[in-house]
C-alpha positions in Angstrom: -7.0 3.8 -3.0 -4.5 1.6 -5.2 -4.7 -1.8 -6.0 -2.1 -2.5 -4.3 -3.2 -0.5 -1.0 -6.4 -2.2 -1.7 -5.0 -5.7 -1.9 -2.8 -4.5 1.1 -5.7 -3.9 3.7 -7.7 -7.3 2.6 -4.9 -9.1 3.8 -4.2 -7.3 7.2 -7.7 -7.2 7.9 -8.3 -11.0 7.2 -5.4 -11.7 8.9 -6.3 -9.9 12.2 -9.4 -11.7 11.8 -8.7 -15.2 11.5 -6.1 -14.4 14.8 -9.3 -14.0 16.9 -10.2 -17.2 17.1 -8.7 -19.7 15.4 -9.5 -23.1 16.0 -5.9 -24.3 17.1 -3.7 -21.2 17.9 -0.4 -23.3 16.6 -1.9 -24.1 13.7 -3.1 -20.3 13.1 0.6 -19.3 13.7 2.3 -21.9 11.9 -0.5 -21.5 8.1 0.1 -17.7 8.4 4.3 -17.6 8.9 4.6 -17.1 5.5 2.3 -14.4 5.2 4.3 -12.6 8.1 7.5 -12.9 6.7 6.2 -11.6 2.7 3.7 -8.4 3.6 6.8 -6.7 5.3 9.3 -7.7 2.1 6.4 -6.7 -0.3 6.0 -3.5 1.6 9.8 -2.5 1.7 10.1 -3.2 -1.8 7.3 -2.1 -3.1 8.6 1.8 -4.7 12.1 1.0 -5.5 10.9 -2.8 -7.3 6.9 -2.5 -7.5 5.4 -6.4 -9.3 2.8 -6.5 -11.7 -1.2 -6.1 -10.7 -1.5 -9.8 -11.2 1.5 -11.2 -9.5 0.4 -9.1 -6.6 -3.0 -9.9 -6.8 -2.0 -13.9 -6.8 0.3 -13.0 -3.6 -3.1 -11.2 -1.9 -5.6 -14.8 -2.7 -2.3 -17.3 -1.9 -2.4 -15.3 1.6 -5.9 -15.4 1.8 -6.1 -19.1 1.5 -3.0 -19.3 3.4 -5.5 -17.3 6.1 -8.3 -19.2 5.8 -6.9 -22.7 6.1 -4.8 -21.5 9.8 -8.4 -19.8 10.9 -10.1 -23.7 10.2 -7.7 -25.7 10.1 -7.4 -26.9 6.0 -9.5 -30.2 6.7 -12.3 -27.8 8.4 -12.3 -24.9 5.9 -16.3 -24.3 5.5 -15.4 -23.7 1.6 -14.1 -27.4 1.5 -16.9 -29.1 3.6 -19.5 -27.2 0.7 -17.0 -28.9 -1.9 -16.9 -32.0 -0.5 -20.6 -32.7 0.4 -21.3 -31.3 -3.8 -19.3 -33.8 -5.1 -19.5 -36.6 -2.8 -15.7 -36.2 -2.3 -14.1 -38.7 0.7 -12.2 -35.8 1.7 -12.4 -31.6 2.6 -10.4 -30.9 -0.8 -9.5 -27.3 0.6 -5.7 -29.1 1.0 -5.8 -29.5 -2.0 -6.6 -26.3 -3.5 -4.2 -24.6 -1.2 -1.6 -27.2 -2.6 -2.7 -25.7 -6.0 -2.0 -22.2 -5.6 1.4 -23.3 -3.9 2.3 -23.9 -7.4 0.4 -20.8 -9.2 1.8 -17.7 -7.5 5.2 -18.7 -7.3 4.8 -19.4 -10.8 3.9 -15.7 -11.9 5.8 -14.7 -9.3 9.6 -16.7 -9.9 8.6 -15.6 -13.7 8.6 -11.9 -13.2 12.0 -12.4 -11.0 13.8 -14.1 -13.9 12.3 -11.6 -16.8 13.2 -8.9 -15.1 16.9 -9.9 -12.9 18.4 -12.1 -15.4 19.2 -12.7 -19.2 16.4 -15.3 -20.0 12.9 -14.5 -21.9 10.1 -16.4 -22.4 10.1 -19.6 -23.4 10.9 -23.2 -22.9 13.9 -22.8 -20.0 12.2 -19.9 -18.0 9.1 -22.1 -18.2 11.2 -25.3 -17.2 12.9 -23.6 -14.6 10.1 -21.7 -13.0 7.7 -25.2 -12.8 11.2 -27.1 -11.7 11.6 -24.1 -9.0 7.9 -24.5 -7.9 8.0 -28.3 -7.5 11.3 -28.2 -5.3 9.2 -25.2 -3.2 6.7 -27.7 -2.5 9.1 -30.7 -1.9 10.4 -28.3 0.4 7.2 -28.0 2.3 6.8 -31.6 2.7 10.1 -32.3 4.5 8.6 -29.5 6.7 5.5 -31.4 7.2 7.2 -34.4 8.4 9.8 -32.7 10.6 6.4 -31.1 11.9 5.4 -34.8 12.5 8.2 -36.1 13.9 9.1 -33.5 16.6 5.4 -32.1 17.2 3.8 -34.9 17.2 0.4 -35.4 17.7 0.2 -31.6 17.3 1.1 -32.0 13.7 -2.1 -33.8 12.7 -4.2 -30.5 12.1 -0.9 -28.8 10.4 -0.4 -31.5 8.1 -4.0 -32.1 6.8 -3.5 -35.5 5.6 -7.0 -36.9 6.5 -5.9 -40.4 6.2 -4.5 -40.2 3.0 -1.0 -41.8 2.3 0.1 -40.5 -0.5 -1.6 -37.0 0.3 2.4 -36.1 0.0 3.0 -37.4 -3.1 -0.9 -35.7 -4.2 0.5 -31.9 -3.0 3.4 -32.1 -5.0 1.1 -33.2 -8.3 -1.1 -30.2 -7.4 1.7 -27.5 -6.9 3.7 -28.9 -10.0 -0.6 -28.8 -12.2 -1.0 -24.7 -10.6 2.9 -23.7 -12.0 2.0 -25.6 -15.4 -1.3 -24.0 -15.3 -0.4 -20.4 -14.4 2.7 -20.2 -17.1 0.0 -21.5 -19.6 -2.9 -19.1 -18.7 -1.4 -16.5 -17.6 1.9 -15.6 -19.2 1.0 -13.5 -21.9 -1.1 -11.1 -19.6 2.3 -10.9 -17.5 3.9 -10.2 -20.0 1.9 -7.2 -21.1 1.8 -5.9 -17.5 5.6 -6.1 -17.3 5.7 -4.0 -20.8 3.0 -1.1 -19.3 5.4 -1.4 -15.6 8.3 -1.3 -18.0 7.6 2.2 -19.9 6.0 3.4 -16.9 9.1 3.7 -15.6 11.0 4.7 -18.9 8.4 7.4 -18.3 8.8 8.2 -14.8 13.0 8.1 -15.4 13.1 10.4 -18.6 10.9 13.3 -16.6 13.5 13.2 -13.5 
């Protein structure tokens, strides 16, 4: 079984299990909706525009984070409760962890797409555009949460997961920003190596045809 197929099966199994008896069905739908949108797109483009293993792996990891948050709601995820107790934190930190990867995964995905479809090369401008885009994505998500609070009323409490923090939106955006910057600093060269191998494999396949 290829890595891509194994990751797809893992995410689908987790999605199915999380949907059996989530803590709040409406919150589950809201949290897993990005996964439900992304999976068909990734499957449809896998042959003509395959991504690097690093990018697929991070997408799968972020999907699992969203699925777990949907199953329990972010303020009740057991892993977060464990970390909260271990470090005597004032709140369940799982939401912060999720927003950190809301920066990590789009940063690596966006970097790959820009390198493969635009004239941009690794450097300051690429990094700036990727980080700015990730911060914009995070801000857009916070606007969605704000809209949920306005139109959903009391039902939005579990979805937003503020846990009494009046600066929750700003902290979430900061975590996404840190996630994007960390991803570029630590994973950029790794991704470059995988992109070179992907390009070489594509070239060899084209030569054989």
